[in-house]
C-alpha positions as CSV (number, residue, x, y, z in Angstrom):
1,M,1.7,8.8,6.6
2,R,4.0,8.4,5.9
3,L,9.3,7.4,7.8
4,M,9.8,6.5,4.4
5,T,7.2,3.5,2.9
6,F,10.8,3.2,1.3
7,G,9.2,2.8,-2.6
8,F,5.7,3.7,-1.2
9,S,4.8,7.6,-0.5
10,K,4.7,7.4,3.2
11,H,1.5,8.2,2.5
12,C,0.2,7.5,-1.0
13,W,-1.6,5.6,1.8
14,L,-3.4,8.7,2.9
15,F,-5.3,8.5,-0.2
16,I,-6.1,5.0,0.7
17,Y,-7.1,6.0,3.9
18,F,-9.4,8.8,3.1
19,S,-10.9,6.3,0.3
20,C,-11.4,4.1,3.3
21,L,-13.6,6.9,5.2
22,M,-15.5,7.3,1.9
23,I,-17.0,3.4,1.8
24,S,-20.4,3.8,1.6
25,D,-22.7,1.7,3.9
26,A,-23.9,-0.1,1.2
27,F,-20.4,-1.0,0.0
28,L,-19.6,-2.5,3.3
29,Q,-22.8,-4.4,3.4
30,T,-21.7,-6.4,0.1
31,H,-18.3,-7.3,2.1
32,N,-19.8,-9.1,4.9
33,T,-18.4,-12.2,4.3
34,L,-15.1,-10.6,4.4
35,A,-15.4,-10.2,7.9
36,R,-13.2,-11.6,11.0
37,E,-11.7,-14.7,9.7
38,N,-10.0,-17.6,12.2
39,N,-6.3,-16.6,13.0
40,S,-5.1,-20.4,13.4
41,S,-4.2,-21.5,9.9
42,H,-4.4,-17.8,8.3
43,F,-1.3,-16.6,10.0
44,D,0.5,-19.9,11.0
45,S,3.1,-19.3,8.5
46,L,3.2,-15.6,9.4
47,Q,3.9,-16.9,13.0
48,K,6.6,-18.9,11.9
49,R,8.4,-16.4,9.8
50,L,8.5,-13.9,13.0
51,I,9.6,-16.3,15.2
52,D,12.6,-17.3,12.8
53,D,13.4,-13.9,12.3
54,G,14.2,-13.7,16.2
55,F,10.8,-12.6,17.9
56,N,10.0,-14.7,21.2
57,K,8.0,-17.5,20.7
58,D,6.2,-17.3,23.7
59,M,4.8,-13.6,22.8
60,I,4.3,-14.4,18.9
61,T,1.9,-17.6,20.1
62,M,0.2,-15.3,22.6
63,L,-0.7,-11.8,20.5
64,Y,-1.7,-14.2,17.9
65,N,-4.2,-15.9,20.0
66,N,-5.7,-12.8,21.2
67,P,-8.9,-12.9,19.8
68,L,-8.9,-9.2,19.2
69,V,-6.0,-10.3,16.5
70,Y,-7.9,-11.3,13.3
71,F,-7.6,-11.5,9.6
72,D,-9.0,-8.7,8.1
73,A,-10.0,-9.7,4.7
74,K,-12.5,-6.4,4.4
75,G,-9.9,-4.1,5.6
76,V,-7.6,-5.0,2.8
77,S,-9.9,-5.1,0.3
78,L,-10.1,-1.5,0.4
79,F,-7.3,-0.6,-1.1
80,F,-8.9,-2.3,-4.3
81,K,-11.7,0.7,-4.2
82,H,-9.2,3.6,-3.7
83,K,-9.2,6.2,-6.1
84,E,-7.4,9.2,-6.0
85,S,-9.5,11.3,-8.5
86,T,-12.3,11.2,-5.6
87,L,-10.7,12.9,-2.7
88,N,-11.6,16.4,-2.6
89,Y,-8.7,18.4,-0.9
90,D,-10.2,21.9,-1.6
91,Q,-12.0,21.5,2.0
92,F,-8.4,22.2,3.8
93,T,-8.4,25.7,2.0
94,T,-11.6,26.5,3.0
95,K,-11.7,29.8,5.4
96,E,-13.0,27.2,8.2
97,S,-10.3,24.6,7.9
98,I,-7.6,27.4,7.8
99,Q,-9.0,29.1,10.7
100,K,-8.8,26.0,12.3
101,A,-4.9,25.2,11.7
102,R,-4.5,28.9,12.5
103,N,-5.7,28.0,16.0
104,Y,-4.0,24.9,16.1
105,I,-0.8,27.0,15.5
106,K,-1.3,29.0,18.3
107,K,-2.1,26.0,20.7
108,Y,1.2,24.8,20.3
109,K,3.4,27.8,19.7
110,K,5.8,26.4,22.3
111,E,6.1,22.9,20.4
112,F,6.4,24.7,16.9
113,S,9.2,26.9,18.3
114,R,11.4,23.9,19.6
115,A,10.8,21.8,16.0
116,Q,11.7,25.1,14.3
117,K,14.6,25.5,16.2
118,D,16.1,21.7,16.1
119,Y,15.3,20.9,12.5
120,G,14.4,24.2,11.0
121,V,11.1,23.7,9.7
122,N,8.5,26.1,9.7
123,K,5.0,25.6,11.5
124,E,3.2,26.6,8.4
125,V,4.2,23.5,6.3
126,I,4.1,21.2,9.5
127,T,0.5,22.5,10.1
128,A,-0.5,22.1,6.8
129,I,0.8,18.1,6.7
130,I,-1.1,17.7,9.8
131,L,-4.4,19.3,8.5
132,V,-4.3,17.1,5.6
133,E,-3.4,13.8,7.1
134,T,-5.7,13.6,10.2
135,R,-7.9,17.0,10.5
136,L,-5.4,18.2,12.6
137,G,-5.0,14.9,14.7
138,T,-8.8,14.6,14.9
139,V,-9.5,11.4,12.6
140,T,-6.6,9.3,12.9
141,G,-7.9,5.9,11.9
142,K,-10.1,2.9,13.1
143,K,-8.4,-0.1,11.9
144,S,-6.2,-2.6,13.8
145,V,-2.6,-1.6,12.6
146,L,-1.6,-5.2,13.6
147,N,-4.5,-7.1,11.9
148,I,-3.7,-4.7,8.5
149,L,-0.4,-5.4,8.7
150,S,-0.7,-9.4,9.8
151,T,-3.3,-9.6,7.0
152,M,-1.3,-8.0,4.3
153,A,2.0,-9.9,5.4
154,S,0.3,-13.4,5.4
155,L,-0.1,-13.3,1.7
156,L,3.7,-14.0,1.4
157,D,1.6,-17.9,2.1
158,P,0.6,-19.1,-1.2
159,N,-2.9,-20.7,0.4
160,V,-3.5,-17.6,2.2
161,K,-3.3,-15.6,-0.8
162,K,-5.2,-17.9,-3.0
163,M,-7.9,-17.7,-0.2
164,L,-8.2,-14.1,-0.1
165,W,-8.9,-14.2,-4.1
166,G,-11.3,-16.4,-3.6
167,K,-13.0,-14.0,-1.2
168,I,-12.6,-10.4,-3.0
169,S,-12.3,-11.7,-7.0
170,G,-16.4,-11.2,-7.0
171,S,-16.3,-8.0,-5.5
172,S,-13.6,-6.2,-7.4
173,E,-12.4,-4.8,-10.8
174,L,-9.3,-6.1,-10.0
175,T,-7.7,-8.7,-12.8
176,F,-5.9,-12.0,-11.1
177,N,-2.9,-10.6,-13.0
178,D,-3.0,-7.5,-11.2
179,Y,-4.0,-8.9,-7.3
180,E,-0.4,-11.0,-8.1
181,K,1.2,-8.0,-8.7
182,W,-0.4,-6.1,-5.8
183,V,0.2,-8.9,-3.6
184,Q,4.4,-9.4,-4.6
185,K,4.4,-5.6,-3.9
186,R,2.1,-5.2,-0.7
187,A,3.3,-8.1,0.9
188,K,7.2,-7.9,1.7
189,W,6.3,-4.3,2.7
190,S,4.2,-5.2,5.1
191,Y,5.7,-7.7,6.8
192,K,8.9,-5.5,7.1
193,E,6.4,-2.7,8.6
194,L,4.9,-5.8,11.0
195,K,8.0,-6.6,12.3
196,A,9.2,-2.6,12.5
197,F,5.7,-2.3,14.1
198,L,6.3,-4.9,16.7
199,K,9.8,-3.8,17.6
200,Y,8.3,-0.1,18.2
201,T,5.7,-1.5,20.5
202,S,8.0,-3.7,22.7
203,R,10.4,-0.6,23.5
204,E,7.3,1.3,24.3
205,K,6.0,-1.0,26.1
206,L,2.4,-0.6,24.1
207,D,-0.1,-3.7,23.7
208,P,0.4,-3.9,19.8
209,S,-3.8,-5.0,19.5
210,S,-4.5,-1.8,21.0
211,I,-3.2,0.9,18.0
212,Y,-5.7,1.9,16.0
213,G,-4.8,3.6,12.5
214,S,-5.5,4.0,8.8
215,C,-6.3,0.6,6.6
216,A,-3.0,0.6,5.2
217,G,-1.4,0.5,8.9
218,A,-0.4,4.3,9.3
219,I,-0.3,5.6,13.0
220,G,-0.7,8.9,14.6
221,I,-1.5,12.4,14.1
222,A,1.4,12.3,11.4
223,Q,0.2,8.9,10.2
224,F,3.7,7.3,10.2
225,M,4.6,4.2,9.0
226,P,6.3,2.0,11.8
227,S,9.3,1.6,10.1
228,N,9.2,5.7,9.8
229,I,8.7,6.0,13.6
230,L,11.7,3.8,14.7
231,F,14.3,5.7,12.0
232,I,13.1,9.4,12.4
233,A,10.5,10.1,15.1
234,K,11.5,12.1,17.6
235,D,10.3,12.9,21.8
236,G,9.0,16.1,21.3
237,N,8.2,16.8,24.8
238,S,11.3,14.7,26.5
239,D,8.9,12.5,28.2
240,G,11.4,9.8,27.4
241,S,8.9,8.1,24.8
242,I,7.7,8.5,21.3
243,N,3.7,8.4,21.1
244,L,2.5,9.8,17.6
245,F,-0.8,10.1,19.0
246,D,1.2,13.0,21.2
247,H,1.3,16.8,19.4
248,A,4.7,17.4,20.7
249,D,5.9,14.3,19.4
250,A,4.1,14.5,16.0
251,I,5.3,17.9,15.2
252,S,8.5,17.1,16.2
253,S,8.7,13.8,14.2
254,I,6.8,15.8,10.6
255,A,10.1,18.1,11.4
256,S,12.8,15.5,11.9
257,Y,11.3,13.8,8.7
258,L,11.6,16.7,6.2
259,K,15.0,17.6,7.3
260,H,16.1,14.4,6.9
261,Y,15.4,15.0,3.0
262,G,16.5,18.6,3.0
263,W,14.3,20.8,4.0
264,H,16.3,23.8,5.8
265,P,15.4,27.3,6.6
266,H,16.1,29.2,3.2
267,I,14.8,26.4,1.1
268,N,13.1,27.2,-2.2
269,E,9.9,26.5,-3.7
270,K,11.7,23.5,-6.2
271,K,13.5,22.0,-3.3
272,A,10.3,22.1,-0.7
273,Y,7.9,20.2,-3.6
274,E,10.7,17.7,-3.8
275,V,11.2,17.1,0.0
276,I,7.2,17.1,0.6
277,Y,7.2,14.6,-2.2
278,H,8.8,12.0,-0.5
279,Y,6.2,12.6,2.5
280,N,3.6,11.3,0.3
281,H,4.6,10.8,-3.8
282,S,1.7,12.4,-5.3
283,A,1.8,15.9,-6.8
284,Y,-2.1,16.6,-5.9
285,Y,-0.7,16.3,-2.4
286,V,2.5,18.4,-2.4
287,N,0.4,21.2,-3.8
288,I,-1.7,21.5,-1.2
289,I,0.6,21.5,1.1
290,L,2.4,24.3,0.1
291,K,-1.0,26.0,-0.9
292,I,-2.2,25.8,2.7
293,A,1.4,26.6,3.9
294,D,1.4,30.0,1.8
295,I,-2.1,30.5,3.0
296,L,-0.6,30.6,6.7
297,K,2.0,32.9,6.0
298,G,-0.2,34.9,4.4
């Protein structure tokens, strides 16, 4: 991701993200009926809630009247196709991948030096995270963050929740009870992330509809969730803004995140495992990050 998704891995979302990339064309064709939906009814309750929570009414109305902003049923349905066991982490330890990582370290030598000085985090572990998260910043996601977060947050409306179940129930092995649990867990979380996203884009004077990320709403080279950008992300190149698509900012932000959870220059392996686990609540993920970092140090 991934910063905390507080309760979810910043990016256990990473797993979902790569699953999205591996969805076959055949699967996507079967979900044509889950394409763009009219916003007028699906986002009504969501808009009211945002306005009640202090967002400017005119801004919210204009935003959700934008034709680029739509209820992304297809994107959200990909969550139900995720299988962690299908991920091939070995691809990140090939000779080619490791060489690319070494080249990346050389290219951003100054940025890594600054991150290590400011946060005490070594370049190898930061590079390992960027390699696994976004292939060194080359694959950051193609889903509209605004659409994904708005769609999931809108499920707090019982009518919208029922509508989406009607669309996915015939194409998923998910039971209704599982779906209910998923909605209860994700909708509130997504609404919190949506609010953070709107605050972040307002602060940085960005168009919310122009930002693309993973199918979980994670953003940029480091794949941070919006709440994590507000809380931990850093301006790595001192240009006065935080842009997670900028390598300097991404490097410093990852270092800031790891330090926040207890990373220090003389950290032992057990503690390092615990800190990286905060970035992604997956043993598979943590082990591959530590393995790549060890290879890069060798």
